[in-house]
VMD Tcl script that builds the backbone (N, CA, C; Angstrom):
set m [mol new atoms 246]
animate dup $m
set s [atomselect $m all]
$s set {name element resname resid chain x y z} {
  {N N MET 1 A 5.485 0.882 2.249}
  {CA C MET 1 A 5.758 -0.505 1.940}
  {C C MET 1 A 7.262 -0.725 1.869}
  {N N THR 2 A 7.905 -0.372 2.922}
  {CA C THR 2 A 9.352 -0.504 2.964}
  {C C THR 2 A 9.800 -1.943 3.128}
  {N N ASN 3 A 8.892 -2.862 3.478}
  {CA C ASN 3 A 9.239 -4.275 3.582}
  {C C ASN 3 A 9.224 -4.942 2.218}
  {N N MET 4 A 8.993 -4.164 1.197}
  {CA C MET 4 A 8.882 -4.665 -0.166}
  {C C MET 4 A 10.278 -5.000 -0.703}
  {N N PRO 5 A 10.403 -6.120 -1.429}
  {CA C PRO 5 A 11.689 -6.431 -2.059}
  {C C PRO 5 A 12.118 -5.287 -2.989}
  {N N PRO 6 A 13.423 -5.036 -3.086}
  {CA C PRO 6 A 13.904 -3.916 -3.918}
  {C C PRO 6 A 13.385 -3.950 -5.358}
  {N N GLU 7 A 13.316 -5.142 -5.946}
  {CA C GLU 7 A 12.822 -5.248 -7.328}
  {C C GLU 7 A 11.370 -4.777 -7.412}
  {N N ASP 8 A 10.551 -5.180 -6.436}
  {CA C ASP 8 A 9.145 -4.775 -6.425}
  {C C ASP 8 A 9.004 -3.278 -6.170}
  {N N LEU 9 A 9.843 -2.740 -5.308}
  {CA C LEU 9 A 9.809 -1.298 -5.046}
  {C C LEU 9 A 10.142 -0.523 -6.318}
  {N N LYS 10 A 11.122 -1.007 -7.058}
  {CA C LYS 10 A 11.489 -0.355 -8.326}
  {C C LYS 10 A 10.303 -0.374 -9.295}
  {N N ILE 11 A 9.634 -1.517 -9.387}
  {CA C ILE 11 A 8.457 -1.636 -10.258}
  {C C ILE 11 A 7.356 -0.702 -9.770}
  {N N ALA 12 A 7.140 -0.663 -8.456}
  {CA C ALA 12 A 6.096 0.201 -7.891}
  {C C ALA 12 A 6.351 1.657 -8.253}
  {N N LEU 13 A 7.592 2.085 -8.145}
  {CA C LEU 13 A 7.913 3.475 -8.475}
  {C C LEU 13 A 7.703 3.748 -9.961}
  {N N GLN 14 A 8.011 2.765 -10.806}
  {CA C GLN 14 A 7.751 2.910 -12.242}
  {C C GLN 14 A 6.250 3.006 -12.504}
  {N N LEU 15 A 5.489 2.141 -11.835}
  {CA C LEU 15 A 4.038 2.152 -12.028}
  {C C LEU 15 A 3.413 3.455 -11.530}
  {N N CYS 16 A 3.982 4.035 -10.493}
  {CA C CYS 16 A 3.481 5.332 -10.003}
  {C C CYS 16 A 3.583 6.395 -11.095}
  {N N GLU 17 A 4.600 6.264 -11.929}
  {CA C GLU 17 A 4.809 7.233 -13.007}
  {C C GLU 17 A 3.898 6.975 -14.214}
  {N N SER 18 A 3.538 5.704 -14.429}
  {CA C SER 18 A 2.838 5.365 -15.674}
  {C C SER 18 A 1.382 4.940 -15.502}
  {N N ASP 19 A 0.948 4.680 -14.280}
  {CA C ASP 19 A -0.391 4.134 -14.050}
  {C C ASP 19 A -1.089 4.958 -12.968}
  {N N ASP 20 A -2.054 5.760 -13.391}
  {CA C ASP 20 A -2.749 6.646 -12.445}
  {C C ASP 20 A -3.466 5.877 -11.339}
  {N N GLU 21 A -4.068 4.753 -11.688}
  {CA C GLU 21 A -4.768 3.947 -10.680}
  {C C GLU 21 A -3.783 3.411 -9.639}
  {N N PHE 22 A -2.626 2.943 -10.117}
  {CA C PHE 22 A -1.607 2.449 -9.192}
  {C C PHE 22 A -1.113 3.583 -8.297}
  {N N LYS 23 A -0.884 4.737 -8.885}
  {CA C LYS 23 A -0.413 5.899 -8.113}
  {C C LYS 23 A -1.410 6.246 -7.013}
  {N N GLU 24 A -2.692 6.196 -7.341}
  {CA C GLU 24 A -3.729 6.484 -6.347}
  {C C GLU 24 A -3.703 5.446 -5.219}
  {N N LEU 25 A -3.572 4.167 -5.575}
  {CA C LEU 25 A -3.466 3.104 -4.567}
  {C C LEU 25 A -2.243 3.313 -3.678}
  {N N TRP 26 A -1.121 3.630 -4.305}
  {CA C TRP 26 A 0.143 3.826 -3.585}
  {C C TRP 26 A 0.033 5.005 -2.615}
  {N N ASP 27 A -0.491 6.116 -3.106}
  {CA C ASP 27 A -0.620 7.307 -2.261}
  {C C ASP 27 A -1.569 7.059 -1.092}
  {N N LYS 28 A -2.673 6.369 -1.361}
  {CA C LYS 28 A -3.626 6.063 -0.292}
  {C C LYS 28 A -2.982 5.150 0.744}
  {N N HIS 29 A -2.220 4.168 0.281}
  {CA C HIS 29 A -1.536 3.253 1.199}
  {C C HIS 29 A -0.563 4.022 2.099}
  {N N GLN 30 A 0.182 4.935 1.500}
  {CA C GLN 30 A 1.144 5.721 2.280}
  {C C GLN 30 A 0.426 6.608 3.300}
  {N N ALA 31 A -0.694 7.191 2.897}
  {CA C ALA 31 A -1.466 8.042 3.812}
  {C C ALA 31 A -2.034 7.223 4.972}
  {N N LEU 32 A -2.548 6.031 4.676}
  {CA C LEU 32 A -3.068 5.155 5.731}
  {C C LEU 32 A -1.952 4.750 6.688}
  {N N LYS 33 A -0.809 4.449 6.128}
  {CA C LYS 33 A 0.352 4.061 6.942}
  {C C LYS 33 A 0.725 5.182 7.909}
  {N N GLU 34 A 0.741 6.403 7.428}
  {CA C GLU 34 A 1.087 7.558 8.265}
  {C C GLU 34 A 0.022 7.803 9.331}
  {N N THR 35 A -1.237 7.711 8.964}
  {CA C THR 35 A -2.321 7.907 9.933}
  {C C THR 35 A -2.250 6.849 11.030}
  {N N LEU 36 A -2.019 5.608 10.642}
  {CA C LEU 36 A -1.886 4.535 11.629}
  {C C LEU 36 A -0.692 4.776 12.546}
  {N N ARG 37 A 0.407 5.204 11.961}
  {CA C ARG 37 A 1.606 5.474 12.762}
  {C C ARG 37 A 1.305 6.517 13.828}
  {N N ARG 38 A 0.624 7.598 13.421}
  {CA C ARG 38 A 0.301 8.669 14.379}
  {C C ARG 38 A -0.625 8.172 15.484}
  {N N LEU 39 A -1.617 7.385 15.121}
  {CA C LEU 39 A -2.539 6.856 16.127}
  {C C LEU 39 A -1.820 5.903 17.082}
  {N N GLN 40 A -0.954 5.065 16.549}
  {CA C GLN 40 A -0.288 4.066 17.370}
  {C C GLN 40 A 0.813 4.657 18.245}
  {N N GLU 41 A 1.212 5.888 17.968}
  {CA C GLU 41 A 2.189 6.570 18.824}
  {C C GLU 41 A 1.573 7.008 20.149}
  {N N LYS 42 A 0.262 7.128 20.171}
  {CA C LYS 42 A -0.414 7.564 21.390}
  {C C LYS 42 A -0.249 6.504 22.475}
  {N N SER 43 A -0.141 6.972 23.718}
  {CA C SER 43 A 0.003 6.016 24.815}
  {C C SER 43 A -1.300 5.279 25.084}
  {N N ARG 44 A -2.417 5.945 24.859}
  {CA C ARG 44 A -3.736 5.326 25.029}
  {C C ARG 44 A -4.653 5.772 23.907}
  {N N LEU 45 A -5.488 4.827 23.492}
  {CA C LEU 45 A -6.472 5.136 22.461}
  {C C LEU 45 A -7.870 5.037 23.051}
  {N N THR 46 A -8.730 5.927 22.603}
  {CA C THR 46 A -10.139 5.815 22.983}
  {C C THR 46 A -10.726 4.615 22.249}
  {N N SER 47 A -11.902 4.196 22.634}
  {CA C SER 47 A -12.533 3.067 21.939}
  {C C SER 47 A -12.814 3.428 20.477}
  {N N GLU 48 A -13.134 4.693 20.230}
  {CA C GLU 48 A -13.360 5.140 18.849}
  {C C GLU 48 A -12.063 5.060 18.044}
  {N N GLU 49 A -10.960 5.464 18.670}
  {CA C GLU 49 A -9.667 5.407 17.982}
  {C C GLU 49 A -9.254 3.958 17.727}
  {N N GLU 50 A -9.527 3.070 18.677}
  {CA C GLU 50 A -9.217 1.654 18.476}
  {C C GLU 50 A -10.009 1.090 17.300}
  {N N ALA 51 A -11.274 1.460 17.207}
  {CA C ALA 51 A -12.105 1.024 16.080}
  {C C ALA 51 A -11.560 1.596 14.772}
  {N N GLU 52 A -11.135 2.849 14.816}
  {CA C GLU 52 A -10.557 3.495 13.632}
  {C C GLU 52 A -9.281 2.779 13.201}
  {N N VAL 53 A -8.439 2.401 14.153}
  {CA C VAL 53 A -7.202 1.678 13.837}
  {C C VAL 53 A -7.531 0.366 13.127}
  {N N LYS 54 A -8.509 -0.368 13.628}
  {CA C LYS 54 A -8.897 -1.634 12.995}
  {C C LYS 54 A -9.381 -1.406 11.570}
  {N N LYS 55 A -10.204 -0.367 11.388}
  {CA C LYS 55 A -10.735 -0.049 10.059}
  {C C LYS 55 A -9.604 0.341 9.105}
  {N N LEU 56 A -8.690 1.170 9.586}
  {CA C LEU 56 A -7.578 1.618 8.752}
  {C C LEU 56 A -6.650 0.465 8.391}
  {N N LYS 57 A -6.407 -0.427 9.337}
  {CA C LYS 57 A -5.552 -1.585 9.061}
  {C C LYS 57 A -6.166 -2.458 7.973}
  {N N LEU 58 A -7.470 -2.639 8.027}
  {CA C LEU 58 A -8.146 -3.433 7.006}
  {C C LEU 58 A -8.047 -2.751 5.640}
  {N N GLN 59 A -8.287 -1.443 5.603}
  {CA C GLN 59 A -8.173 -0.697 4.343}
  {C C GLN 59 A -6.750 -0.787 3.793}
  {N N LYS 60 A -5.768 -0.683 4.681}
  {CA C LYS 60 A -4.369 -0.744 4.274}
  {C C LYS 60 A -4.046 -2.118 3.703}
  {N N LEU 61 A -4.545 -3.172 4.340}
  {CA C LEU 61 A -4.303 -4.531 3.870}
  {C C LEU 61 A -4.928 -4.767 2.498}
  {N N VAL 62 A -6.144 -4.293 2.312}
  {CA C VAL 62 A -6.812 -4.433 1.013}
  {C C VAL 62 A -6.004 -3.700 -0.062}
  {N N GLY 63 A -5.547 -2.497 0.255}
  {CA C GLY 63 A -4.736 -1.738 -0.692}
  {C C GLY 63 A -3.417 -2.424 -0.995}
  {N N LYS 64 A -2.799 -2.985 0.031}
  {CA C LYS 64 A -1.526 -3.690 -0.153}
  {C C LYS 64 A -1.710 -4.879 -1.086}
  {N N ASP 65 A -2.816 -5.604 -0.923}
  {CA C ASP 65 A -3.108 -6.737 -1.807}
  {C C ASP 65 A -3.294 -6.273 -3.252}
  {N N LYS 66 A -3.980 -5.158 -3.440}
  {CA C LYS 66 A -4.189 -4.625 -4.797}
  {C C LYS 66 A -2.862 -4.196 -5.418}
  {N N ILE 67 A -2.011 -3.566 -4.617}
  {CA C ILE 67 A -0.690 -3.145 -5.092}
  {C C ILE 67 A 0.129 -4.370 -5.491}
  {N N ALA 68 A 0.139 -5.388 -4.639}
  {CA C ALA 68 A 0.895 -6.613 -4.928}
  {C C ALA 68 A 0.384 -7.284 -6.202}
  {N N LEU 69 A -0.921 -7.284 -6.398}
  {CA C LEU 69 A -1.502 -7.881 -7.602}
  {C C LEU 69 A -1.075 -7.116 -8.852}
  {N N LYS 70 A -1.092 -5.800 -8.785}
  {CA C LYS 70 A -0.677 -4.997 -9.946}
  {C C LYS 70 A 0.801 -5.223 -10.262}
  {N N ILE 71 A 1.633 -5.345 -9.223}
  {CA C ILE 71 A 3.059 -5.608 -9.440}
  {C C ILE 71 A 3.240 -6.993 -10.063}
  {N N ALA 72 A 2.514 -7.987 -9.561}
  {CA C ALA 72 A 2.594 -9.343 -10.119}
  {C C ALA 72 A 2.149 -9.351 -11.580}
  {N N ASN 73 A 1.078 -8.642 -11.895}
  {CA C ASN 73 A 0.604 -8.560 -13.281}
  {C C ASN 73 A 1.633 -7.880 -14.173}
  {N N TYR 74 A 2.290 -6.855 -13.648}
  {CA C TYR 74 A 3.343 -6.170 -14.402}
  {C C TYR 74 A 4.475 -7.147 -14.720}
  {N N LYS 75 A 4.890 -7.914 -13.713}
  {CA C LYS 75 A 5.974 -8.884 -13.919}
  {C C LYS 75 A 5.584 -9.914 -14.977}
  {N N LEU 76 A 4.330 -10.376 -14.923}
  {CA C LEU 76 A 3.863 -11.341 -15.923}
  {C C LEU 76 A 3.868 -10.733 -17.321}
  {N N ALA 77 A 3.412 -9.503 -17.428}
  {CA C ALA 77 A 3.353 -8.834 -18.729}
  {C C ALA 77 A 4.748 -8.630 -19.304}
  {N N VAL 78 A 5.691 -8.293 -18.445}
  {CA C VAL 78 A 7.058 -8.042 -18.904}
  {C C VAL 78 A 7.740 -9.343 -19.321}
  {N N SER 79 A 7.449 -10.427 -18.610}
  {CA C SER 79 A 8.122 -11.694 -18.902}
  {C C SER 79 A 7.392 -12.542 -19.943}
  {N N ALA 80 A 6.193 -12.133 -20.330}
  {CA C ALA 80 A 5.413 -12.914 -21.296}
  {C C ALA 80 A 6.064 -12.864 -22.671}
  {N N PRO 81 A 6.097 -14.018 -23.343}
  {CA C PRO 81 A 6.650 -14.020 -24.708}
  {C C PRO 81 A 5.751 -13.229 -25.652}
  {N N VAL 82 A 6.378 -12.626 -26.620}
  {CA C VAL 82 A 5.642 -11.786 -27.568}
  {C C VAL 82 A 5.249 -12.559 -28.780}
}
mol reanalyze $m
mol bondsrecalc $m
mol representation Tube
mol addrep $m
């Protein structure tokens, strides 16, 4: 998630240290990103690989949404009056 704003990346790295569920989401997202990168480097994909790419992209998007939601919730919690 290198397209992430620096502030959000900082929060994500903090959450990786303090939130096991977030860490699992983050690690899975990174693994999906790497798998997709390797598949997309190929000059040609089989129909099975094309289907796999679509499935992985969807999983990655769902994970990205969950990560963004956790970061947004963190920001709300930090800025909420006590």
